[in-house]
Backbone as CSV, one residue per row, in Angstrom:
resi,resn,N_x,N_y,N_z,CA_x,CA_y,CA_z,C_x,C_y,C_z
1,UNK,40.662,43.512,23.206,40.665,42.066,23.162,39.468,41.480,23.883
2,UNK,39.059,42.131,24.920,37.939,41.637,25.692,36.664,41.650,24.850
3,UNK,36.504,42.717,24.031,35.333,42.805,23.154,35.385,41.717,22.078
4,UNK,36.560,41.445,21.586,36.720,40.401,20.566,36.354,39.033,21.132
5,UNK,36.744,38.766,22.353,36.369,37.504,22.999,34.868,37.419,23.206
6,UNK,34.270,38.546,23.585,32.821,38.580,23.794,32.084,38.331,22.484
7,UNK,32.527,38.983,21.417,31.893,38.805,20.100,32.072,37.362,19.633
8,UNK,33.227,36.792,19.817,33.486,35.407,19.429,32.617,34.453,20.229
9,UNK,32.465,34.723,21.496,31.623,33.861,22.350,30.170,33.948,21.939
10,UNK,29.706,35.161,21.668,28.305,35.346,21.237,28.076,34.640,19.906
11,UNK,29.001,34.788,18.966,28.871,34.119,17.663,28.874,32.605,17.828
12,UNK,29.719,32.116,18.696,29.750,30.670,18.951,28.442,30.191,19.551
13,UNK,27.917,30.976,20.491,26.640,30.624,21.126,25.508,30.630,20.111
14,UNK,25.464,31.668,19.262,24.433,31.739,18.214,24.587,30.570,17.245
15,UNK,25.818,30.244,16.860,26.060,29.117,15.961,25.608,27.804,16.570
16,UNK,25.891,27.623,17.848,25.491,26.387,18.530,23.974,26.283,18.618
17,UNK,23.336,27.377,18.992,21.866,27.376,19.110,21.224,27.144,17.745
18,UNK,21.744,27.797,16.703,21.159,27.601,15.372,21.382,26.172,14.881
19,UNK,22.514,25.581,15.190,22.776,24.193,14.807,21.789,23.257,15.477
20,UNK,21.561,23.471,16.765,20.581,22.649,17.495,19.194,22.844,16.910
21,UNK,18.833,24.096,16.595,17.513,24.389,16.045,17.313,23.705,14.691
22,UNK,18.310,23.815,13.801,18.192,23.193,12.480,18.204,21.661,12.577
23,UNK,18.944,21.123,13.513,18.931,19.673,13.720,17.549,19.222,14.184
24,UNK,16.939,20.001,15.055,15.580,19.685,15.524,14.590,19.735,14.371
25,UNK,14.683,20.770,13.529,13.791,20.876,12.367,13.969,19.689,11.422
26,UNK,15.204,19.300,11.186,15.473,18.148,10.311,14.903,16.873,10.917
27,UNK,15.041,16.730,12.226,14.485,15.561,12.909,12.969,15.523,12.758
28,UNK,12.302,16.645,12.964,10.840,16.708,12.833,10.408,16.377,11.403
29,UNK,11.148,16.888,10.437,10.789,16.619,9.042,10.931,15.137,8.719
30,UNK,12.012,14.523,9.163,12.197,13.096,8.888,11.166,12.263,9.647
31,UNK,10.769,12.709,10.813,9.743,12.003,11.581,8.406,12.047,10.832
32,UNK,8.076,13.206,10.248,6.834,13.331,9.474,6.898,12.441,8.233
33,UNK,8.056,12.398,7.582,8.220,11.542,6.397,8.014,10.074,6.762
34,UNK,8.558,9.671,7.906,8.397,8.287,8.352,6.931,7.978,8.649
35,UNK,6.238,8.920,9.283,4.820,8.721,9.568,4.032,8.586,8.274
36,UNK,4.360,9.416,7.305,3.677,9.352,6.012,3.918,8.004,5.351
37,UNK,5.154,7.526,5.378,5.470,6.226,4.782,4.746,5.105,5.510
38,UNK,4.674,5.190,6.840,3.970,4.156,7.608,2.486,4.132,7.258
39,UNK,1.895,5.315,7.128,0.474,5.390,6.768,0.259,4.810,5.376
40,UNK,1.157,5.122,4.445,1.033,4.580,3.092,1.160,3.064,3.101
41,UNK,2.120,2.546,3.871,2.294,1.099,3.946,1.064,0.446,4.563
42,UNK,0.526,1.048,5.621,-0.660,0.498,6.272,-1.851,0.503,5.314
43,UNK,-1.975,1.582,4.563,-3.052,1.665,3.570,-2.887,0.591,2.506
44,UNK,-1.657,0.387,2.040,-1.402,-0.655,1.039,-1.738,-2.033,1.583
45,UNK,-1.367,-2.286,2.832,-1.669,-3.587,3.443,-3.171,-3.773,3.553
46,UNK,-3.883,-2.730,3.973,-5.339,-2.833,4.082,-5.974,-3.064,2.716
47,UNK,-5.475,-2.385,1.694,-5.993,-2.599,0.339,-5.728,-4.027,-0.126
48,UNK,-4.512,-4.525,0.147,-4.180,-5.898,-0.232,-5.077,-6.900,0.489
49,UNK,-5.333,-6.670,1.764,-6.211,-7.562,2.522,-7.621,-7.525,1.938
50,UNK,-8.092,-6.337,1.587,-9.416,-6.222,0.960,-9.468,-6.977,-0.359
51,UNK,-8.416,-6.861,-1.164,-8.360,-7.569,-2.439,-8.364,-9.081,-2.213
52,UNK,-7.611,-9.531,-1.221,-7.562,-10.959,-0.915,-8.935,-11.451,-0.470
53,UNK,-9.612,-10.667,0.373,-10.952,-11.063,0.831,-11.912,-11.185,-0.347
54,UNK,-11.870,-10.214,-1.253,-12.750,-10.262,-2.416,-12.412,-11.451,-3.308
55,UNK,-11.128,-11.740,-3.459,-10.717,-12.889,-4.267,-11.225,-14.186,-3.651
56,UNK,-11.132,-14.300,-2.343,-11.616,-15.502,-1.658,-13.121,-15.635,-1.841
57,UNK,-13.845,-14.522,-1.759,-15.300,-14.570,-1.965,-15.628,-15.063,-3.375
58,UNK,-14.870,-14.565,-4.370,-15.115,-15.016,-5.748,-14.837,-16.504,-5.894
59,UNK,-13.753,-16.958,-5.295,-13.402,-18.385,-5.373,-14.474,-19.219,-4.685
60,UNK,-14.953,-18.763,-3.532,-16.011,-19.506,-2.822,-17.270,-19.589,-3.675
61,UNK,-17.646,-18.495,-4.332,-18.836,-18.514,-5.196,-18.649,-19.504,-6.342
62,UNK,-17.453,-19.513,-6.930,-17.186,-20.444,-8.024,-17.223,-21.887,-7.531
63,UNK,-16.697,-22.114,-6.338,-16.722,-23.473,-5.786,-18.150,-23.933,-5.535
64,UNK,-18.981,-23.045,-5.000,-20.384,-23.395,-4.761,-21.067,-23.726,-6.084
65,UNK,-20.797,-22.928,-7.124,-21.393,-23.214,-8.432,-20.904,-24.557,-8.966
66,UNK,-19.604,-24.826,-8.815,-19.075,-26.116,-9.263,-19.711,-27.271,-8.498
67,UNK,-19.882,-27.114,-7.192,-20.523,-28.166,-6.399,-21.954,-28.393,-6.873
68,UNK,-22.669,-27.315,-7.177,-24.030,-27.454,-7.699,-24.034,-28.162,-9.046
69,UNK,-23.079,-27.771,-9.910,-22.978,-28.418,-11.224,-22.668,-29.904,-11.077
70,UNK,-21.754,-30.238,-10.180,-21.399,-31.644,-9.961,-22.597,-32.411,-9.425
71,UNK,-23.322,-31.813,-8.515,-24.512,-32.463,-7.962,-25.546,-32.713,-9.060
72,UNK,-25.733,-31.718,-9.897,-26.681,-31.869,-11.010,-26.223,-32.970,-11.967
73,UNK,-24.936,-33.021,-12.268,-24.413,-34.059,-13.159,-24.568,-35.446,-12.533
74,UNK,-24.369,-35.544,-11.248,-24.564,-36.831,-10.567,-26.002,-37.308,-10.720
75,UNK,-26.934,-36.380,-10.491,-28.349,-36.743,-10.634,-28.651,-37.197,-12.053
76,UNK,-28.129,-36.475,-13.026,-28.358,-36.848,-14.414,-27.723,-38.196,-14.727
77,UNK,-26.514,-38.439,-14.208,-25.832,-39.703,-14.438,-26.622,-40.864,-13.827
78,UNK,-27.143,-40.665,-12.628,-27.945,-41.714,-11.987,-29.176,-42.008,-12.824
79,UNK,-29.832,-40.986,-13.332,-31.013,-41.191,-14.181,-30.645,-41.957,-15.439
80,UNK,-29.515,-41.604,-16.048,-29.067,-42.302,-17.257,-28.749,-43.761,-16.940
81,UNK,-28.071,-43.986,-15.805,-27.740,-45.358,-15.426,-29.002,-46.182,-15.192
82,UNK,-29.979,-45.603,-14.506,-31.230,-46.333,-14.244,-31.937,-46.637,-15.560
83,UNK,-32.009,-45.659,-16.442,-32.682,-45.867,-17.721,-31.944,-46.913,-18.557
84,UNK,-30.622,-46.825,-18.589,-29.825,-47.782,-19.346,-29.981,-49.181,-18.777
85,UNK,-29.980,-49.304,-17.452,-30.147,-50.612,-16.828,-31.511,-51.207,-17.173
86,UNK,-32.538,-50.358,-17.142,-33.862,-50.888,-17.482,-33.918,-51.313,-18.950
87,UNK,-33.250,-50.589,-19.812,-33.220,-50.975,-21.226,-32.442,-52.277,-21.410
88,UNK,-31.317,-52.421,-20.707,-30.531,-53.657,-20.803,-31.357,-54.834,-20.263
89,UNK,-32.046,-54.614,-19.138,-32.906,-55.685,-18.584,-34.007,-56.057,-19.560
90,UNK,-34.584,-55.048,-20.244,-35.623,-55.325,-21.246,-35.085,-56.135,-22.391
91,UNK,-33.880,-55.845,-22.834,-33.258,-56.587,-23.926,-33.003,-58.022,-23.498
92,UNK,-32.507,-58.213,-22.263,-32.222,-59.547,-21.764,-33.510,-60.355,-21.649
93,UNK,-34.604,-59.726,-21.245,-35.864,-60.447,-21.100,-36.409,-60.894,-22.457
94,UNK,-36.108,-60.115,-23.483,-36.571,-60.483,-24.797,-35.691,-61.520,-25.442
95,UNK,-34.617,-61.862,-24.728,-33.752,-62.925,-25.217,-32.603,-62.426,-26.053
96,UNK,-32.269,-61.180,-25.925,-31.201,-60.641,-26.761,-29.904,-60.663,-26.109
């Protein structure tokens, strides 16, 4: 009986140690998976930020072009108004 108790105790000890060991391995594996997911999320966020920055740059370039176009149209409109006014004044002077 004494040998049976010893064998049972040794088996219990081995079972306990192996359970702790496998739990540790599972913990390490899940920790690595979490790190991988965090790195992927961080990479996605950085990519999204880069895309947003590029989009803002494109919008700024388009706005600058629109401002230039508007400025050019204003200049052209002023020239047309001046020319039209001079033509209207010429017509009025001729008595029309």
